[in-house]
C-alpha positions as CSV (number, residue, x, y, z in Angstrom):
1,M,-12.9,26.7,-55.9
2,A,-12.4,26.0,-52.2
3,E,-14.2,28.3,-50.1
4,L,-12.9,30.7,-48.5
5,K,-14.0,31.3,-45.0
6,Y,-13.7,35.1,-43.5
7,Q,-11.0,35.4,-40.7
8,P,-10.9,38.7,-39.2
9,V,-7.3,39.5,-39.0
10,S,-6.0,40.6,-35.5
11,H,-5.5,44.4,-34.3
12,D,-4.5,46.3,-31.1
13,Q,-5.9,49.6,-31.9
14,K,-4.1,50.8,-27.8
15,A,-0.7,49.1,-28.9
16,F,-0.6,50.4,-32.3
17,L,-1.2,53.8,-31.2
18,E,1.2,53.8,-28.3
19,K,3.7,52.9,-30.6
20,A,2.9,55.1,-33.3
21,M,2.8,58.2,-31.3
22,K,6.5,57.6,-30.8
23,R,6.5,58.5,-34.1
24,K,7.5,62.7,-35.1
25,G,4.6,64.2,-36.9
26,F,2.0,61.5,-36.0
27,K,0.7,63.0,-32.5
28,E,-0.2,66.1,-34.5
29,A,-1.8,64.5,-37.4
30,Y,-3.6,62.2,-35.3
31,E,-5.3,64.6,-33.4
32,G,-5.9,66.6,-36.4
33,L,-8.2,64.0,-37.8
34,A,-9.9,63.7,-34.4
35,D,-13.6,64.4,-36.0
36,E,-13.0,61.8,-38.6
37,Y,-12.1,59.6,-37.1
38,A,-14.6,59.5,-34.0
39,L,-17.2,59.8,-37.1
40,V,-16.0,56.5,-38.4
41,R,-15.8,54.7,-35.1
42,E,-19.3,56.4,-35.3
43,L,-20.5,54.5,-38.7
44,L,-18.8,51.2,-38.3
45,A,-20.2,50.7,-34.7
46,A,-23.6,51.6,-36.5
47,R,-22.9,48.5,-39.3
48,S,-21.6,46.0,-36.5
49,R,-24.7,47.1,-34.3
50,A,-27.0,46.2,-37.3
51,G,-25.3,43.2,-38.6
52,L,-24.6,44.5,-42.0
53,T,-21.4,43.8,-44.2
54,Q,-20.1,46.6,-46.4
55,E,-21.8,45.3,-49.3
56,A,-25.0,45.1,-47.4
57,V,-24.7,48.4,-46.5
58,A,-23.2,49.4,-50.2
59,E,-27.3,47.7,-51.1
60,L,-29.6,49.9,-49.0
61,M,-27.8,53.0,-50.3
62,G,-28.3,52.2,-54.0
63,T,-24.3,52.1,-54.0
64,T,-20.9,50.2,-54.2
65,K,-19.2,48.1,-51.3
66,S,-15.4,50.4,-52.6
67,A,-17.9,53.5,-51.6
68,V,-18.9,52.8,-48.6
69,S,-15.0,51.5,-47.7
70,R,-14.0,54.3,-48.4
71,L,-16.6,56.9,-46.3
72,E,-15.7,54.0,-43.4
73,A,-11.9,55.3,-43.7
74,A,-10.7,58.4,-42.1
75,G,-9.1,61.4,-43.8
76,R,-10.5,60.2,-47.1
77,H,-12.5,63.1,-48.1
78,A,-15.7,64.1,-46.4
79,P,-19.3,63.1,-46.9
80,S,-22.0,64.8,-48.2
81,M,-24.7,64.9,-45.8
82,T,-26.5,63.1,-48.4
83,T,-24.7,59.9,-48.0
84,L,-24.3,60.0,-44.7
85,R,-28.6,60.2,-44.3
86,K,-28.4,57.2,-46.6
87,Y,-25.9,55.4,-44.7
88,A,-27.9,56.2,-41.7
89,R,-31.2,54.7,-42.6
90,A,-29.6,51.4,-44.1
91,V,-28.0,51.1,-40.5
92,G,-31.2,51.2,-38.9
93,C,-29.9,54.9,-37.5
94,H,-30.8,59.0,-38.0
95,L,-28.0,61.4,-38.6
96,E,-28.4,63.4,-35.6
97,I,-25.8,66.8,-35.9
98,K,-24.5,68.6,-32.4
99,L,-22.6,71.7,-32.5
100,V,-20.8,71.5,-28.6
101,P,-19.7,74.3,-27.1
102,D,-16.8,75.1,-26.5
103,S,-15.6,74.8,-23.1
104,R,-12.9,77.5,-23.1
105,P,-13.7,80.7,-24.6
106,T,-13.3,81.3,-28.3
107,K,-12.2,85.0,-29.9
108,G,-15.8,84.3,-31.3
109,S,-17.1,84.4,-28.3
110,D,-15.2,87.0,-27.1
111,R,-16.1,88.8,-29.8
112,I,-20.0,87.6,-29.4
113,A,-19.5,89.1,-25.3
114,K,-18.6,92.6,-25.8
115,K,-21.0,93.1,-28.2
116,R,-23.5,91.8,-25.9
117,S,-23.0,93.7,-23.3
118,A,-22.5,96.4,-26.0
119,G,-25.7,96.3,-27.3
């Protein structure tokens, strides 16, 4: 059997997005998945820094390559904290979760501000 050599397919993400944003409904759907895409970028960057394949990460996590592939695919499912911790450990990282205040007030923040000033 012939030896298979990995040959990545080139992909211009910026050009792809520019073209896709012109399609009806794409921009809203894409923006709705912004957090998921940000998570995927973090996962892929961490795995790349660690120099690991999906197979290697799967072995370190005690799971399958297909499970790692699903984890690294945006919008498919919401991973558990346990899964994210295992992935982080496998790629030599720790998991850090942050709640970052919005720069604009929300309904909830208005309600809290009124309670504080009344109390």
